[in-house]
C-alpha positions in Angstrom: 32.2 115.2 67.3 33.7 117.8 69.6 34.6 120.9 67.5 36.9 119.2 65.0 35.0 118.7 61.8 32.8 121.6 60.9 30.8 119.3 58.7 29.0 116.1 59.9 31.4 113.1 59.9 30.0 110.0 58.2 30.0 107.2 60.7 29.1 103.5 60.4 27.0 102.0 63.1 28.2 98.4 63.4 26.6 96.0 65.8 29.4 93.5 64.9 32.1 95.9 66.3 32.6 95.5 70.1 34.2 99.0 70.5 34.4 102.3 68.6 37.0 103.0 66.0 38.2 106.0 64.0 40.5 106.2 61.0 44.0 107.5 61.5 43.5 109.8 58.5 40.6 111.5 60.3 42.7 111.9 63.4 45.6 113.4 61.4 43.3 115.6 59.3 41.7 117.3 62.2 44.7 117.1 64.5 42.7 115.2 67.2 44.9 114.7 70.3 45.8 111.0 70.9 46.6 109.1 74.0 48.7 106.0 74.1 47.2 102.8 75.4 48.9 101.3 78.4 48.4 97.9 76.7 48.1 97.6 72.9 44.9 96.1 71.6 44.4 93.7 68.7 41.3 93.4 66.5 39.8 89.9 66.2 37.6 89.1 63.2 34.3 87.2 63.4 36.1 83.9 62.9 38.4 84.6 65.8 41.5 85.4 63.8 43.5 88.5 64.4 43.2 91.3 61.9 46.2 92.1 59.8 46.0 95.8 60.8 48.4 94.9 63.7 48.3 96.3 67.2 46.3 99.4 68.2 48.4 101.8 70.2 46.3 104.9 70.5 42.8 106.2 71.3 41.1 109.5 71.2 38.2 111.0 73.2 35.4 112.5 71.2 32.1 114.1 72.3 29.3 112.4 70.3 25.9 114.0 70.4 22.9 111.5 70.3 19.3 112.3 71.2 20.4 115.8 72.1 22.9 114.7 74.8 26.6 114.8 74.2 28.7 112.0 75.6 32.5 111.8 75.6 33.5 108.3 74.5 36.8 106.6 73.4 37.6 105.7 69.9 40.5 103.3 69.1 42.7 104.7 66.2 42.7 101.9 63.6 42.7 101.6 59.8 39.1 100.9 58.9 39.1 101.2 55.1 37.1 104.1 53.6 34.9 104.5 56.7 35.9 107.6 58.8 34.6 106.2 62.1 32.6 103.2 63.5 30.2 103.3 66.5 30.1 99.8 67.9 28.2 97.9 70.6 29.5 100.0 73.5 27.7 103.0 72.0 24.6 101.0 70.8 24.2 99.5 74.3 24.5 102.9 76.0 22.2 104.8 73.7 19.7 102.0 72.7 18.6 103.6 69.5 15.6 102.4 67.5 16.8 101.1 64.1 14.5 100.8 61.1 16.4 98.2 59.0 14.1 98.6 56.0 14.4 102.4 55.7 17.9 102.6 57.1 16.9 105.0 59.8 18.3 105.4 63.3 16.1 107.3 65.8 16.1 107.9 69.5 12.6 107.5 71.0 11.6 109.6 74.0 12.6 107.8 77.1 11.7 108.0 80.7 15.0 108.8 82.2 14.9 107.5 85.7 18.0 107.9 87.8 20.0 108.9 84.8 22.1 111.2 87.0 25.0 109.8 88.9 23.9 111.8 91.9 20.2 112.2 92.4 18.9 115.7 93.2 17.8 116.3 96.7 14.1 116.5 95.7 13.7 113.1 94.2 10.0 113.5 93.4 10.8 116.4 91.1 12.9 114.0 89.0 10.4 111.2 88.8 7.3 110.8 86.7 4.2 110.8 89.0 3.5 107.1 88.5 6.8 106.2 90.1 6.7 108.5 93.1 6.1 105.5 95.4 9.6 104.2 94.5 11.5 107.5 95.2 13.4 105.8 98.0 15.0 103.4 95.5 16.8 106.4 93.9 17.9 108.0 97.2 21.4 108.0 98.7 20.3 106.6 102.1 19.8 103.0 100.7 23.3 103.0 99.4 24.8 103.9 102.8 23.7 100.5 104.2 26.0 97.6 104.1 24.3 94.8 102.0 23.8 91.4 103.6 25.7 88.3 102.8 23.9 86.3 100.1 24.6 83.2 98.0 26.0 85.6 95.4 28.9 86.7 97.6 32.1 86.8 95.5 34.8 84.4 96.6 38.5 85.0 95.7 40.0 81.5 95.2 43.7 81.5 94.7 45.7 79.0 92.6 47.8 76.5 94.6 50.9 77.9 96.2 50.0 81.4 95.2 51.9 84.1 97.2 50.5 87.6 97.5 53.0 90.4 98.3 52.3 94.0 99.2 52.5 96.5 96.4 54.1 100.0 96.5 52.5 103.2 97.6 52.2 105.5 94.6 52.9 109.2 94.8 49.9 111.6 94.7 49.3 115.3 94.3 47.8 117.3 97.1 44.4 117.2 95.4 44.6 113.4 95.0 45.7 113.0 98.7 42.7 115.0 99.8 40.3 113.0 97.6 41.8 109.7 98.9 41.3 110.7 102.5 37.7 111.8 101.8 37.0 108.5 100.0 38.4 106.4 102.9 36.4 108.3 105.5 33.2 107.9 103.5 33.7 104.2 102.9 34.6 103.6 106.5 31.4 105.4 107.6 29.2 103.2 105.4 31.0 100.0 106.5 32.1 99.1 103.0 35.8 99.0 104.0 37.5 98.4 107.3 41.0 98.7 108.7 43.0 95.6 107.8 45.9 93.5 109.2 46.3 91.6 105.9 49.7 90.4 104.8 49.1 91.9 101.3 48.0 95.2 99.9 47.4 96.5 96.4 48.5 100.0 95.4 45.9 102.7 94.6 45.9 105.5 92.1 43.5 108.0 90.6 42.2 108.4 87.1 40.5 111.5 85.8 36.9 111.0 84.6 35.4 112.8 81.6 33.9 115.5 83.9 37.3 116.2 85.5 36.6 114.5 88.8 38.8 111.8 90.2 38.0 108.1 90.4 39.9 105.8 92.8 41.4 102.7 91.2 42.9 99.8 93.2 45.6 98.0 91.2 44.6 94.4 91.7 46.7 93.0 88.8 48.9 90.9 91.1 45.9 89.4 92.9 44.1 88.8 89.6 47.2 86.9 88.2 46.8 84.2 90.9 43.0 84.0 91.1 41.0 81.2 89.6 38.8 82.5 86.8 35.0 82.5 87.1 33.7 81.6 83.7 30.1 82.6 84.2 29.1 84.2 80.8 28.3 87.8 80.1 25.5 88.3 77.6 26.4 88.6 73.9 25.7 92.2 72.9 24.2 91.3 69.6 21.7 89.0 71.4 20.7 91.9 73.6 20.1 94.2 70.6 18.1 91.5 68.8 15.6 91.4 71.8 15.0 95.1 71.3 14.1 95.1 67.6 10.4 95.5 68.1 10.5 97.7 71.2 9.1 101.3 70.9 9.8 102.7 74.4 12.6 102.3 76.8 13.7 103.1 80.4 17.4 102.9 81.2 18.6 102.4 84.8 22.2 102.6 85.8 22.8 101.2 89.3 24.7 103.5 91.7 28.0 101.8 92.4 26.4 98.5 91.3 29.3 96.2 92.3 29.1 97.4 95.9 25.8 95.6 96.2 27.6 92.3 96.3 29.5 91.3 99.5 33.0 89.7 99.6 32.7 86.1 100.8 33.4 86.0 104.5 37.0 85.1 105.1 38.2 86.5 101.8 38.2 90.1 102.7 41.9 90.2 103.5 42.7 89.5 99.8 41.2 92.8 98.8 43.4 94.9 101.0 44.8 98.1 99.6 47.7 100.2 100.9 47.6 104.0 101.2 49.5 106.7 103.1 46.6 106.7 105.5 46.8 103.0 106.3 45.9 99.5 105.2 42.2 98.8 104.5 40.1 95.9 103.0 36.8 95.7 101.3 33.6 94.1 102.7 31.8 94.7 99.4 33.0 93.9 95.8 35.2 96.6 94.5 36.0 97.4 90.9 39.1 95.8 89.5 38.7 92.2 90.6 39.1 89.8 87.7 35.9 87.9 88.6 33.8 90.9 89.5 31.9 91.1 86.1 31.0 87.4 86.2 29.9 87.5 89.8 27.8 90.6 89.2 26.1 89.3 86.1 25.2 86.1 88.0 23.7 88.2 90.7 21.7 90.4 88.3 20.5 87.4 86.2 19.1 85.7 89.2 17.6 88.8 90.6 15.6 89.5 87.4 15.4 85.9 86.0 11.6 86.2 85.4 11.9 89.5 83.4 15.1 89.0 81.4 14.5 88.9 77.7 10.8 89.5 78.3 10.7 93.2 79.3 14.3 93.6 80.5 17.9 93.2 79.1 20.8 93.5 81.5 24.5 94.0 80.9 26.3 94.2 84.3 24.9 97.3 86.1 23.0 98.6 83.1 19.3 97.7 83.0 17.2 98.5 80.0 13.4 98.1 80.3 11.6 97.8 77.0 8.1 97.6 75.7 6.4 97.2 72.3 3.4 99.2 73.5 3.8 102.5 75.3 0.7 101.9 77.4 2.4 98.7 78.8 5.6 100.4 79.8 4.7 101.9 83.2 3.7 98.4 84.4 7.0 96.9 83.1 9.0 99.6 84.9 7.0 99.0 88.1 7.9 95.3 88.0 11.6 96.2 88.1 11.3 98.8 90.8 9.1 96.7 93.1 
């Protein structure tokens, strides 16, 4: 984990833990920088009761190396008994390790890493195994530049009765953030994913820094979410997903490029997604991040798209697709089914 402990840090892998946790004593011992959470978290036990540890106020970012690839992931700072740290379902889902319960071993089988990069290289064929060259177009940028059609899965934004939406403030930005904002707006206008708006509302925007130092635009939809009817379509239980993989020997992980943007906003509801900037008022034609019902709407879309393969050769959690096979010789056919 980063460069803090010179010796390996004993870590519990716990499929019953939704998130990752680290002991305050470890954070203090190695003087790991903490950041305060905007909203404190509570820990719920298996029976639904709240843990007596109280609220969690801080988290740390640590680089965890698995399968030879380091990933920076958040750990909540929380008393966890004698265990230094816990890797929970967020890590298990991302890494999909092979667990031998009898021998107590965790291994990372060799995977066919298709489209594992956020931005594909210009020569797509160089990144793809030969048997998947016919699907190179799937991983290109051109497909993403096309506005998706309206479908039955369009997300609607249904407001509670008598709800009133008021415009939010325009947050201050650095020169670098202003430049990034203008570039983002121009790119989204060019692809048709946003358009100028005459809406009576508008959410503020801000930037958050990603692990690699680049900026991610965030639209603050909290006021809109407060007056939106909730979609209760269920997300998969992560322990159920892991159970489906217990006999698998080979995996391919796909991460959709801006997955939410593959779902359209229901016609007539676009004005509710409006956001205010120093460069004008705009609204989304595709589903942005930050809407309260976005996860439910996207899971519904993905479940229907892959209904014949889910829990047979595929498990899906939002925009993460994991293709699995018990026999390596069957795996290319299973991958082809997904890409076709």
